[in-house]
Structure formats: C-alpha cells, structure tokens
N, C-alpha and C positions, 0 to 999 in steps of 0.2 A: 515356368513353361510358358510361351507365348500363346496368348489366346487372341488371336486377330481374325475378325470375320471381314470386314470392309478395310481395305487401305485405301487412305485419301493422300493427296499430292502434297500436302503440307511438310515441308521439311522439319522434322522434329528430332532431337537428340536426346539419347538418354544414357545414362549409365548407371543403369539399372543394372532464474534466468532473468536476463534481459536483453534488450534491443540496443544496439550499439551501433553508432555510424563509423564507417571505415572509409574515409575520403580517398585513400591511396588505391581503392579498389575501383572506383570511378572513373571511366576513361573516355576522352572524346574519341569518337570514331574518325577516323581519316576519310571513310567513304561507307557506302552503304551495303557492302559485302558482308554476308555471314558467314560464321565457320558453320560449314555443313557436315563436320565429322560425325558419323555415327556410333554412338556407344551406348551399351554394350552389345555385344553379340550375344543375342539371347540364347542361353544354354537351356537344355532340357533338363528339367528336374522331375520328381515325382509331385511337383505340386503345380496346380491349375488355379486360375481364377477367372471370374466373369462376372462382368458388369450385369445387373438385372436391367435388360433392356430389350429392344426390337432391333434385329439384326437383318440389314436389307442384302438382299442376294442369297439368303440361305434358305434352306428348307427346314422345315420342323425335323425331318428325319436326321438331320446333322446333329441334333441334340436330344435325340431320344435315348442315347448311352447314358445320360446323366440319370434317368430313372434307376438304373442298377449300380449305379456309384454312390460312393458316402461323399455326398457333398454337403458342406456345412454355412451355414448363413451367418456371415459377419454384420451385425446390425448394432444400431443403438437404442438403447431401452431408456426412455424417459426419465427413469427413476432409478433403476439399478446400474446404469452406465454402459459401455460397449461390451456385447456378449457373442458367443458363439454356439449354436446349436444345430442339431441336425435340420436340414432344408427340405421342405416339402416344394420340391421343385415341379413349377407348371410351364409347360411347353406348349403354346398355343400361338394361333395367328391373330394378330390384331390389325384393324385398319390405319394405314399411315395416310394422313391426310394431304401430307405434302407431295408424294408421290403418287395417290390417289390408287393404292394397291395394298394389298395385305402382305404382312411383314411377319415372318418367324420370330416368335418374342419368348423369352426366357425370364420368368419371375420367382419369387418365393411367396409364400402366404404371409410375409411381413411388409408392411408398407415403408418400414424405414430400414430397409436391407442396403447394406453399403458394397457387398461384395459377396459372391459364392465362392467358395474356397474347397478344393479337393486337395487332400495330403497332409493335411493338419489335424489331428485328433485333439482337443483341448481338454486337459484334465480336469478344467471346471469350465462351466458355462459363461463365468464373469471374468473377462480379459482383464489383467492389469494395464492401467490406462495412464499416461502421464500428460496433465495440461499443457499445451504448448500455442504460441501465436499461430495464425493460420497461414503467414506466409514469411519469406526473408526474402526483402527486396535488395537490388544489386547495392553494393557498398555497404549492407548492413552485417551483423552477426547475432547469433542468439546463444548463449551458454546457459547450460542447464545440468542438472544433477540427476543420474539415474542409478539406483542401488549403490550411493555412496562413492559413484565415479561420476567425473565431471568430464562433458562433452561441450563440442560447439560445431554449430551449423553457421557456414559463412558464404554469402553471396557475391559475386562479382559479375560486370558485364561491361557493355560499351553504350552510349548513346548515340543516336542518330545524328548527324550533321547539323550543327547549328540549332540544336534541340537543347532547351534549359531542361534541367532535372528536377520536374515537377512532380515525380512519383507515379507517371504513366507508364505501365508495363509496355504498352505499345510501341514506345520510344526506345525500349531496350533492345540490343543485340548481342547476341553471343552470350546469353545468360549462363552461368554456371554455380551450382551449388555444392559445397564440400562439407565433409564431417570429418571431425577430428576427437580425440580423446587424450586427454590430460596424460605426458607421458611418452606420447606418440610422435616421432619424428616427420612424420608427413600427414598431410591431408588424404582423404578418400573423395574422390570425384564422385557425386551421386547422380546427379543430373546436369545435362548441357542443352540448351535450346537455342536455335539460330534467332529466333523472333516470336512475337505474339500478337494474336488477331483478336482483341477484346477478351484476351484471357490471362492468366497468370500461374504460375507455380502454386499450388495450394498444398498445405500439409493436412490432409483430411484425418490423420490419426497418428500418435506414437504413443507405444507402450510395448508389452512382452507377450507377444502373440505365441511364439515358441517356446515360452518359459526357460530360459537359459540364463536369465538375470542382466540381459543387455538389451538396448532398445531397438524396436524395429519399427518400420514406418509404411505408412501408406500416403502416397501423393497423386494429387491430381495434376497431369503433364499436358493438359488438352493444348494444342496449338493454336487452334481455330475456335470462334465462338459457336460454331455449328458442329462440333465433334466433342467426343467424351474419351479421355484415355487415362486410365488409371494404373499405377506400377504398384507391387508389393516388394519391400524389401525385408529379409531376415538377417538376424545377426547369426544365427546356429549355422546357416550355409555358407557364410562368409569365406572367401579363400584366405590362405596363410598370410598375416600381415595385414589382413583387411577388416573392417569393423562390419560390414553388411554385404548382401548381394541381393540383386533384382532378382527375385524367383518367378515373377508373373507379371503379365501385363495384358490389360484388356482393353478394347477400344470400340467404339461404334460412331456413326455418323447420323445427324439428323437434320441436314439442310434441306430446305424448302426452294 
C-alpha cells in the first residue's frame, strides 16, 4: 500500500554471488530525454510501510491511527542482525530548521529503525537476512543463491551524451533493475528510474521477511538527494509468473 505524504516533482519510475560487467547493457544515449513510464500501479494490500521521519504538510492527527494498529519496527541490531518487533510508535511535532516550522513526525523508540511495517506478523523477531552488495550499477549483474535456488539481479541503462562511463550515477539515464531465477524464461522488472540527482538505487536489505523461503527486498529509490523514498518487495505477494511484488512505498522530502 502506498504511504505518500509529500509528493515531489522529480520523475521517478518504480516497478514495485559476484559482480559482473555486462558491456552489452551499457548504451550511449542519442539525446538527454528520459523514459518517464511510471511503474508499477501501486496496488492496495494489507501491508503499509512508513519511514520514521518528519512529514511536511501533515498533521499529528494524520498518524494517530497508528497507536491502535499493530505496527512492527524493522531495524538492525548491532549484534543480532535484522529484527522485527512491535513498535513503540511516537507521533510528535519536531522543529524543522529548513522551513522554520514544526513538522508532524513519526518515530519508534529505536534509533536504528529502518521501516515501520503493518500487515506482517513475524514468527520470530530475528529475520533471515542474506548479505548482498549495496547497489547494482548499469551494465552489471549480481548472482546469488537463496534456499538452494539461484537468482540474478541485472541492471541496464544509458549514458548522457558524450559522457564517459566513470561510474557516476548522475550520468545514468533510464536505469532499470531486473530480477530472474534459474529456470525462468524471462526477467522481472523491479525498478526503473529516469535519472538521478546525487543519489543511486541502494539495496538496503535482502532476506525472507514473509517466511516463504524466497527472497524479499528493501530498496532505496530516492531520485533526489533532498528526498528519501523506500520500497518493499515481498515474494509471497507476487502475481502468477513473477518473483516478487512491490507491496509498500514510503517517501518524504527534507530540502532547504
């Protein structure tokens, strides 16, 4: 389910082991036009996610419903790993120096919280996690095994005109990230973004949150350095013939 409090004007596209170069996936752009197709259509599910943050333009009362709902805190414990426990939600006003005004903010009592999640009740507080590199640049792929099954993340994109490929994400246009599984005939498009502004697609976490034996993902898909946008993909909610489904998205802005 979409959790969007502030909409911003950056066009972002969502279709919510080792590193290898794939030179055939690096293309020279003939112009600076970006593919602005918006994917996916964000479908309603029983799952909500929210980044612990301040949300400009919102009221405290917009979040009071969270006190009576079963929200879980997904966080990284420095010793145990990634965990999910019932969240102690705090809804308070905090002063935002950039806009010189108070902002409705939602937090948990854990400083290392990644997401607040409703609609998933873990059987164990410790969530199975698979170590993975933090990003897949255009023209690269990453192969990994999960529960004895082989998977691949593959990225493609185009470069700005006359720009040398130096690994700078700001030079990338029409970035797309695909997921495939050994034995499948085709790849699934997970993420597509027209451009980046001092940001990149980051893999925040991969593991088995819904406990079905297949990989789930959390990505940071922020298109601008003064915003934060996170999406959650779950395998148990995937449509027929697909591997995962984008079940939640949360974003906020903090520009000055």
